[in-house]
C-alpha positions in Angstrom: 8.8 -35.6 -9.2 11.4 -32.9 -9.7 9.9 -30.1 -11.9 6.8 -29.1 -13.7 8.6 -29.9 -17.0 9.1 -33.5 -15.8 5.4 -33.6 -14.9 4.5 -32.4 -18.4 6.7 -35.0 -20.0 5.1 -37.8 -17.9 1.6 -36.6 -18.7 2.4 -36.3 -22.4 4.3 -39.6 -22.9 2.4 -41.9 -20.6 -0.9 -40.1 -20.0 -0.4 -40.3 -16.2 -1.4 -37.8 -13.5 -0.8 -37.6 -9.8 -2.9 -39.9 -7.6 -6.3 -38.3 -6.9 -5.5 -35.5 -9.3 -3.9 -33.4 -6.5 -0.6 -31.7 -7.1 1.3 -30.2 -4.2 3.7 -27.4 -5.0 6.0 -25.6 -2.6 7.6 -22.3 -3.3 11.0 -22.3 -1.7 10.1 -25.4 0.3 9.2 -29.0 -0.3 5.7 -29.8 1.0 5.6 -32.8 3.3 3.6 -34.8 0.7 4.5 -37.6 -1.6 5.2 -36.6 -5.1 5.4 -32.9 -4.2 7.4 -30.5 -6.3 9.6 -27.7 -4.9 9.8 -24.5 -7.0 12.7 -22.2 -6.7 11.4 -18.6 -6.4 14.5 -17.3 -8.2 13.9 -19.7 -11.1 10.1 -19.8 -11.7 8.7 -22.2 -14.3 7.7 -20.7 -17.7 4.0 -20.4 -18.7 4.6 -23.4 -21.0 5.8 -25.6 -18.2 2.9 -24.5 -16.0 0.5 -26.0 -18.6 1.3 -29.4 -17.0 -1.2 -28.6 -14.2 -4.2 -28.3 -16.5 -7.2 -30.2 -15.1 -5.5 -31.0 -11.8 -6.2 -29.7 -8.3 -3.2 -27.6 -7.3 -2.2 -26.7 -3.8 0.6 -24.1 -3.6 2.3 -23.8 -0.2 4.7 -20.9 0.6 6.4 -19.5 3.6 4.7 -16.1 4.0 7.5 -14.3 5.8 10.2 -15.4 3.3 8.4 -15.3 0.0 8.5 -12.2 -2.2 5.1 -11.0 -3.3 6.2 -10.4 -6.9 7.4 -14.0 -7.4 4.3 -15.4 -5.7 2.0 -13.3 -7.9 3.9 -14.3 -11.1 3.7 -18.0 -10.2 0.0 -17.8 -9.2 -0.8 -16.0 -12.4 1.0 -18.6 -14.5 -0.7 -21.5 -12.7 -4.1 -19.8 -13.0 -3.6 -19.3 -16.8 -2.8 -23.0 -17.2 -6.4 -23.8 -16.2 -6.2 -26.1 -13.2 -9.4 -27.6 -11.9 -8.8 -25.9 -8.5 -6.1 -23.6 -7.3 -5.4 -23.1 -3.6 -2.7 -21.0 -2.0 -1.6 -21.8 1.6 0.6 -19.5 3.7 2.4 -21.9 6.0 3.6 -19.2 8.4 0.4 -17.3 9.0 -2.0 -20.3 8.5 -4.0 -18.4 5.8 -5.5 -20.0 2.7 -6.9 -18.5 -0.5 -8.9 -20.3 -3.2 -8.0 -18.6 -6.5 -10.1 -21.1 -8.5 -12.9 -23.5 -7.5 -14.3 -26.4 -9.6 -17.5 -25.6 -11.3 -20.5 -27.5 -9.8 
């Protein structure tokens, strides 16, 4: 997959979602997962494009020492507003994780 816009098009036209409902996003890097999407910190997806993650489990990886906090916060807010099932942030440099949203039991 190339972008969130492409994911939105595939979900709308064909009704398909990533295998297992897990979407791997990398901010400024491509996660070592199949069907992962790299997001350029200088060109963040719009809130409309982020709606493609609705109902999915989203894992956002970012290099902590290279990522600007403002861009990370903006992207995390947009993804959270898109109503994913779960939203997990992973700092690949400092090995920290943060669940911003958990599935309801």
